C-alpha positions as CSV (number, residue, x, y, z in Angstrom):
1,X,-0.2,-0.1,0.3
2,X,1.2,3.4,-0.9
3,X,0.5,6.7,0.9
4,X,0.4,9.8,-0.7
5,X,0.4,12.7,1.3
6,X,-0.5,16.1,0.4
7,X,1.4,18.7,1.2
8,X,0.5,22.1,1.0
9,X,1.6,25.3,1.7
10,X,-0.5,28.1,3.5
11,X,0.1,31.9,1.9
12,X,0.3,34.4,4.1
13,X,-1.6,37.6,3.2
14,X,2.0,39.2,3.7
15,X,4.4,37.1,1.6
16,X,1.4,38.1,-1.4
17,X,2.3,41.6,-0.8
18,X,5.9,41.5,-0.1
19,X,7.4,40.8,-4.2
20,X,5.8,43.6,-5.4
21,X,6.3,46.0,-2.6
22,X,10.4,45.2,-2.7
23,X,10.1,45.5,-6.6
24,X,8.9,48.9,-6.3
25,X,11.4,50.2,-3.7
26,X,14.4,48.4,-5.5
27,X,15.3,47.1,-2.5
28,X,18.8,45.1,-2.4
29,X,19.2,41.6,0.5
30,X,22.0,44.0,2.1
31,X,19.3,47.4,2.7
32,X,17.7,48.4,6.2
33,X,13.8,48.1,5.7
34,X,11.4,48.6,8.3
35,X,8.4,47.7,7.8
36,X,4.9,49.0,9.5
37,X,1.2,48.1,9.8
38,X,-0.7,45.8,11.4
39,X,0.9,42.7,9.9
40,X,4.4,44.2,10.6
41,X,6.0,41.2,12.1
42,X,4.3,38.8,9.5
43,X,6.3,41.4,6.7
44,X,9.9,41.4,8.2
45,X,9.7,37.5,8.7
46,X,9.0,36.9,5.6
47,X,11.6,39.3,4.5
48,X,14.1,37.5,6.7
49,X,12.9,34.3,5.1
50,X,13.9,35.8,1.7
51,X,17.2,36.7,3.1
52,X,16.7,40.7,3.7
53,X,18.8,40.4,6.9
54,X,18.3,43.6,8.0
55,X,14.4,44.2,8.1
56,X,12.8,45.2,11.3
57,X,9.3,45.5,12.4
58,X,8.1,48.7,14.2
59,X,8.1,46.5,17.8
60,X,11.9,45.7,17.6
61,X,13.6,48.5,15.7
62,X,15.5,50.5,17.6
63,X,15.5,54.2,18.3
64,X,14.9,56.8,15.6
65,X,18.4,57.9,13.9
66,X,18.0,57.7,10.0
67,X,19.0,53.8,10.0
68,X,16.6,52.7,7.4
69,X,16.9,52.4,3.2
70,X,13.0,51.4,3.0
71,X,9.8,51.6,5.0
72,X,7.5,49.3,3.6
73,X,3.6,50.2,5.3
74,X,1.0,47.5,4.7
75,X,-2.0,49.8,5.0
76,X,-4.8,47.7,3.9
77,X,-8.4,47.7,5.9
78,X,-7.0,51.5,7.6
79,X,-7.5,55.4,7.3
80,X,-5.3,57.8,5.6
81,X,-5.7,60.0,8.5
82,X,-4.2,57.0,10.7
83,X,-1.6,56.9,7.8
84,X,-0.6,60.5,8.8
85,X,0.5,59.8,12.1
86,X,2.7,56.6,11.1
87,X,4.4,58.6,8.4
88,X,5.4,61.4,10.7
89,X,6.9,58.7,13.4
90,X,8.6,57.3,10.2
91,X,10.6,60.0,9.4
92,X,13.1,59.9,12.2
93,X,14.1,55.7,11.0
94,X,14.6,57.2,7.3
95,X,17.7,57.9,5.8
96,X,17.3,61.0,2.9
97,X,17.5,58.7,0.5
98,X,15.0,56.4,1.8
99,X,12.0,55.5,0.6
100,X,8.2,54.4,1.7
101,X,5.7,52.3,-0.3
102,X,2.8,52.0,1.2
103,X,0.4,48.8,0.3
104,X,-3.6,49.7,0.1
105,X,-7.0,47.8,-0.6
106,X,-8.2,48.4,-4.0
107,X,-9.0,52.7,-4.2
108,X,-10.7,54.4,-5.5
109,X,-8.7,57.5,-7.7
110,X,-10.1,59.9,-5.4
111,X,-8.7,57.8,-2.3
112,X,-5.6,57.5,-3.9
113,X,-5.1,60.9,-4.6
114,X,-5.8,61.9,-0.6
115,X,-3.3,59.2,0.0
116,X,-0.7,61.1,-2.3
117,X,-1.5,64.4,-0.8
118,X,-1.0,62.5,2.6
119,X,2.2,61.5,1.6
120,X,3.2,65.1,0.1
121,X,2.4,67.1,3.1
122,X,5.1,65.2,4.7
123,X,7.8,65.4,2.7
124,X,7.4,62.7,-0.1
125,X,6.8,62.7,-3.7
126,X,5.0,59.8,-5.3
127,X,7.2,58.6,-8.1
128,X,5.8,54.8,-8.9
129,X,2.6,52.8,-8.6
130,X,1.9,49.0,-9.0
131,X,-1.5,47.3,-8.8
132,X,-2.5,43.3,-8.5
133,X,-5.5,41.5,-7.4
134,X,-4.2,42.2,-4.0
135,X,-4.3,45.6,-4.0
136,X,-2.2,48.2,-5.1
137,X,1.1,50.2,-4.1
138,X,2.4,54.0,-4.0
139,X,6.0,54.4,-4.1
140,X,7.6,57.9,-2.4
141,X,10.4,59.5,-2.0
142,X,11.7,62.7,0.3
143,X,11.3,65.1,-1.9
144,X,14.6,66.5,-1.0
145,X,16.5,63.2,-2.0
146,X,15.2,63.9,-5.8
147,X,17.9,64.0,-7.9
148,X,18.7,67.8,-9.3
149,X,18.1,68.4,-12.9
150,X,21.3,70.0,-14.8
151,X,21.0,72.6,-15.7
């Protein structure tokens, strides 16, 4: 008698969104990444599993010292108003060239404009966007970190 065992793997919600977020941010495995949101620990463990050894969640990120190159924020199901508090808090953790990727549920165009406005109020300029079946993400960079055009 042969026994066949079905092996299946549960896909965590963070696992589905991490790849598009990393691609949008252009993160390298040696960069320091901070993750925020309700599933921040799940995202951090997924980053570590993929070889991003300098990942930290907001629960274990230490003191703000402008030490992180990217912030990945899982903001599904939350309000933009609440995001603004997180943006203020994250400001002290990001380097001058640091980027933010905010993942949200599928939004109406007007709601994405509100998100862009919130990022701009906090000194960020949106530079990219990705959309898939799990939601969408916006990439933002510090306004002062944008390269200056040659005269």
